N, C-alpha and C positions, 0 to 999 in steps of 0.2 A: 371569510375571505374567498375571493374568486378561486384561489388555488384548490379549494376543497370541492370545486365543481368541475375540475379537469376530467377529461377522459385521458387517463395516464397509462402509459405503457412502458415496460422496462425490458430491455434485452440485457441481462446481467452477464456480460462476458466475465466469468468469475476470475479469469486470469487476465482480464483486459486492462486503460484510460488515459488532457494537457492544459495551462491557464492562458492560452494565447490565441486560440483560433475562434474567437467569439464572432464569427461571421457566417453568413449563409453559405458562401462558397469559399473553401480554402484549398489551395492547390499545393502539391508537393514542390519543394525546392528542387531546381535542376541539379543533378550530380555533376561533378563533386561539389561539396559545400563546406565552407569554413564554419566551425563551431568554436566560439571564443569564450574562454574562462576569464572573467574580469571581476571588477568590483563596481557597486552601484550604491546609491543612497535611497533609503525608504523613509517615509514619515510614518511612524508607528505611535499612535496615541499622542500625537503632537511633539514627538521627539525624533530627531534624526538618527538613523541607524545605518551603518555601513555593512553591507552584506555582499555575498558573491552573486554573480550573474552568469548565465550560460545561454548564449544567444548567437544568432547568425550575424552576418555583416550589417544587416539592416537594423539590428537591435531587437529583433523579434525573438523572444525566448523559445527554446525548444526546437524540435524538428518535426516535419511532416513528410512521410515517405510513402511510396507506393508498394503495396503488397506484391511479392514476387520479384521486386527489383533488387539491386545491390545497395547495401549500406556503404556509401562512398563518402567518407567524411574526413576532413583534416581538423584535428583537435589542436587548438592553439591556446597555450597558457599565457595570457597577458596579465596575470596577477603576479604578485611578488612572492607567492607561496608555492611550494611543490605540491602537486595533487594528482589525481587520476579520476576518470569517470567510468562508472559501471553502467552498462546498457540494460536496465532492469526490464525483463520481459522478452528480450531477444535471446537468441541462442547462438552467439558468435563462437568462433574457434576459441579454445581456452586462452591462447596468448593475447587475445583481444578483449577479454572479459572485463578488465578494468579494476581488478583487485590488486593493490600494491604488492609487488614482489611475488605474485602468484599468476604467472611468472614475471610479468612486466614490471619494470621499475617505475617509480613515480615520474610524472612529467614535470621537469624542473621549470622554474620561472623563465619565461620567454622561449621555451621549447615548443615544438609542434610534433605531432605524430599522425600518420595516416592510418585509416582503418578501412578495410574492404572485406565484406562478407555478405552472404545472402540475407536480405531483410526478413524473409519468411512471410507467414500469413498476416492478415489484418489484425489489428488489436489496439487497445489503449495501453500504452506502456509509458515508462519514464526513464530518466537517467539522473544519476546522482553520484556524488563523491562517496567512495567507500572508506572514508576517514571521518574524524570528528567535524570536518568542514561541512558535512551534510547539515549539521545544526545551524550553520550560518547561511543557509538557503542555497547551497551549491547543488541545485537540482532544477530540472525542467521537464516538461512533457516530451514524449517521444511517440507520436501518433503514426500508425501504419494504416493507410486507407485502401480499401478495395475498390474495384471498378463499381461495385454495387453501391458502396458508400458515396461515391462521386455522382452517381446517377440519381440518387435519392433527393427528393425535394424537401430538404430539411435544413435547419440551421444548427450548426454544431457549436456547443458551448462547453469549453473545457474549464474544469475547476481543479486547481492544485491547492491542497490544504497543507498548512504548516503550523507548527508550534514555534513561538518566537520568544527569545530572551535577550535582554540587553547585556547579560553576562556572556562571557566566552564559553564555548563548550568545555574547555579545560577547567574553568571555574565550576561549572555545573557538575562535572564528573568528580572533581575533588570534593565538593560538598556531599555528594552521594557516598563516596568512599568513607568520609569522616562523619557520617550520620548527621549532616547539617543541611538537609535539603529543604528545611522550612516546615517539616511535619513533626507532629508529636504523636505519642502513643503507638509507635511503630511495632507491629508484630514481627517476629523473626523466626527463621529456622523451619526445618522440615517437620519436626515433631508438633509444633503448635498448629501448623497448617493441617496435618493429618487429624489432630484432635478436633479442630474446628469443623472439618468436613465430616468426621464421624458423628459429631454432635448434631450436625444439620441433617444428615441423611440416614444415620443408623448403619452405615457401611462405608467402606473406603472405595478408592477408585476402581473402575471408572464410574462416574456419576451418570449413569445411563439416562435417567429420566429427568434430569435437572434442567430447568429453564429459567434464566434470569434476565431475559431481554427487556422486561418492562419494569424491573425493580432492582435496587441495590441488594447485594447478598447480605443477609443478616449475619452479624458477627464479623464481617470483613470491613476493616476501616478503609477510608479513602486512600490511605497510603498504599494499599494493595492494588489499587487501580492506577493511580497517578503518582509517581514518585518525584515529579518535578512540578512546581507551581510556576507556570510561564507568565511572562508579562503580557502576552497577546496570543490570539489564535487567528490565523490568517487564511483567507480564501483569495487566491490570486493577488497575494501581497497586501491585502487590505482587511481591516477589521469591520465589524458591523457598525461602528461609529461613522465610517465612511465607505460603505460597501460598493463594489462594482455593480453598476446597473446596466444590464444588457437589454437593449431595445429589441423587441420581438414583434411579429405581425399577429394581428387577430386571426384566429383559426390556423396559426402556424404550427408546423411540426418542429419539435426541438429534440436534439440528441445531446444529452448531458454525458460528458466523459469526465468522470470524477476520479482523482488520484489522491490517496492519503500519503502525502510526502512528509508528514510529521515524523519526528524522530522518536517520540515517546508518548504519543497521545492517540488513542483510538476514538472514533467518532461513530455516531449514528446519523445517516442522511435522512432528513425529514422533508418530504414533499407533499404531505397532506393525507387525504383519505385514500380508500381502496382504489387501486388502479389495475390495469391489465398490461400484459406484455405484448409488444409487437414481435412476431417471430422474424428472425433474421438469420442469414447463413454466414456464420463466422467460425473460425477454428475453435473458439472457446465458448460457443453458445450453450446455454442451458435450456432445458424444457421450460415453456412459459409457466410463470409462477406469480400469483397475486400477493401483494403485501403493501404496507404503507410506510414502513421504515426499513432501512437497510444498514446493517452493521458493516463497518469498513475499518479494519485495523491497519497498522503501519505497513506500508509497502503494497497494500491491496488496491485494486481499482474496480470500478463498476460503471457500466453504461446504462443510462436511463433514457427512455424515449417518452416524450410528452406530446399530446395533441391539445393545443390551446383552445379555449372557447372563442366564440365569434365576437366577443365584445371587449370593451376596455377593461384592463385589469393589470395588477402587479402581483407577482408570484414569487415569494421568497423560497429559495432553495437553501436549507439550513443544515449545518453540521453541528451536532450536539456532542459536546465533550463527554466522554464516558464517566458516569457516576458523579457529574458535577454540573453546575448551572451555566458555565461558560459555553458560548456558541459562536459560530462564525457562519459565513455564507455569502451568497450573491443574491441579486433580485432580478428576475425577468419582468419586464414591464413593456406594455404597448406604448407607442409614441405619445399618446394623449393621456396616459395614466399618471396620476399623482403617486409618489412613492413615499410611504409612511416610514418614519424612523423606527428602527428595531433596536431594542436594548441588547447589549452584548452579553447580558445575563438573563436567562430564562427564569420563570417563576418556580421551576422544579428541576431536579437533576436529570441529566440525560440517562438513557438506559445503560445497564451493564451488559456488555457483549457476552453472548453465549454461543452454543453450536446449534441452536434451534433452526436457523435458516440454512446453515451448512448442511444439515441432515435432510433438508427438503430439496436441495439442489440435485438435479439430474442432468448429466451431460447429454446434449443432443448428439454429439459425435464422440462416444466413449472410446477409450483405447481398445484395440482389437483384443478379443479374449485370448488369454495366454496364461499358463501357470507360471508363477514366479520361479526364476532360476536362482536368485539370491534373496534371502530374507534376513533382515536385521531389525533389532529392537534397540532403541536408544531412549535414555531417560534424561529429561531436562531437570536440572537441579539448581538450587539457589539459596542463598542466605541474605535476607534483606538487610539485616543489621551490619554484616560485614561487607555488604554489597559485592558479593562474589557469585557469579553465575556460570553454569557449565553444562556440558553434554557428556553423558557417560554411556558408552566408552568415548574417551576423547581422541583416541587414535583414529586415523582415517579409515573409513569403511571401504574395503578393497573389493571391487567387483570386476566382471569381465565385460568385454565389448559385445554389443548386439544381444544383450540379455534383458529379461524382465526382472526388475528389482521391486520387492515389497518392503517398505520401510514403515515400521510402527514406532510412533513417538508417544511417550508418556510424560506428562508434565507433573512432576512431583514437587513443584515449587509453589510459592504463594502468590505469584503473579502470572498473568497471561503472557504468552509468547507467540507472536506471528512468525512462523518458521518459513524461511525462504531458501529454495534450492536454486543455485545458479546453473545456467547452461541447459536446462531441461524444463519441460512442463509435465506435471504429474496429475494423476486422477485420484481424487479422494475416494477411497473404497470402503472405509469403515470409520465410524465416529461414535465413541462412547458405547461400544458393544453392538452397534447396529451396522450391518453390512449395507452399503449403498452403492449405486452407480453414480457417484457424486461428480462435482464440477472438475473440469480440467483447468489447472491454474498453476502458479509458481509460488504462491505464498498462502499458507493456511494457518488459522489461529488455533492455538491450544490454550483453553482456559485452565485455571487451576484445577489440578487433579484429573484432567481430561486425557483421553487416549484417542489418537487419530492414526489411521493407516493410509498410506498413499502408495501408488505404483507408478513406475515410469520405465522407459526403455533406454538402455545405455547406447545411444547412437551419436554421442558427441564426446570423444575422448578428452580427458583432462583431469585436473585436480580441482574439483568443483566445491566451493564453499556451501555448507549447510549451516544456517545461522538464524538467530533471532533478529528480527528487523526493528526491535527496540535498540536504538543506537548504543545506549549505555550498557545494556545486557551483553550485546556483542562485544563491546570494547573491554568488558571485564570477564570474558571467557566463554560466552555461549556461542561458540562456532567450532565446527569440525569440517571434514572434507569427505567427499565421495570421489574415489580416484580409480581410473582405469586407462588403458592404452599406454602411450609413451610416458605420461606423468607417473603412472604406477611403477613402471620399470625403473624410473629415475629416482625413486625413493630409497 
């Protein structure tokens, strides 16, 4: 395929990524702007599905804003359900973060609420409900573009990934709690996981040298990777049976902004053979790194730059479901190119995510050197059979303002957990026993039995959630808080 002949370049803003701006030039909406929560109908595998929408007055999903400007938005709930939106990747004041009752109340049906705070630096972000409504596609891109982004001669293509079910999220959660998720042979409990890992490695955590990016883990059933079998996997609201085709120019430069908005599914982005990074100046830039596939867990984003060849061609950008054959994606195609149909199932299972690439990332603009003032260690726990997940200690982690915090997270459960911290960006400084000057991001994956340490500065007072971005793990207990400032004094 022509895509294997690309000169491909990636700038992986590891904390960076929207499905709406597939055009060469996209300009920010003038402030203030209305953002409307509503309902819409999709066609999924030939069946109608009613889902949420999050769009401006013109019906365009998501927001595009200027770096350094104000986030000046009026959120209007035109649905019949109470809800609230979290601005994932931005660092708003605590009372505008969008987590229900922390501290703001849900936005009731037909109610509106105004938000004003600094947008911050450029990046690929997103916004979503911090409720089970996220499963019903209440999410959209939130792109912050720099002057350099606007001046660049390139076409931006935003890809928002979802997992989709015709069942309600309440039905899905109830099935998980009652051991009726459609799987058999489910392993459960901490002991069985420890024994499995000991058998595999001859030692217990952390699994310093383990790499599973290209193969399923022996002894681990698929239930340890994907605890829900979805009806479809979407890229920009469409399956590979009817994918979005984005027309591109020969020799054109493309910037992919990819968001994993799935609630319970990790993917690997596949764009073909070896490629190289374009260096770019952003707040979350990493040092250039060559690769051919990119792991992206729930809540994470990645930017990829491509230089297309000078001839006719079509170029699939695929998202491979972790440890399974299902896949989704879009197709880039020149105006005169034929587009071949791609099967929604590949011939082999997608890779199992590990920390191999995480350990290779190096922040181009790391946090200033500073000794930690606060150090905490938390343990991620879980029982798959009981479907109960948690963080130990569960009590809020109390810190002081304007300090450096080092947080070490240990995953002693049988599933991976993408851990997201609200209101801050952290730097990954250690992964499975290896000290690194890793990526600056807001969501980091902890695979089973892994240990990851991050550091961040307490410059945004509040009671900030730290949680797994697997929706059903969070809903059943895997969330705690980091608290300081007025929020801490109020506890």
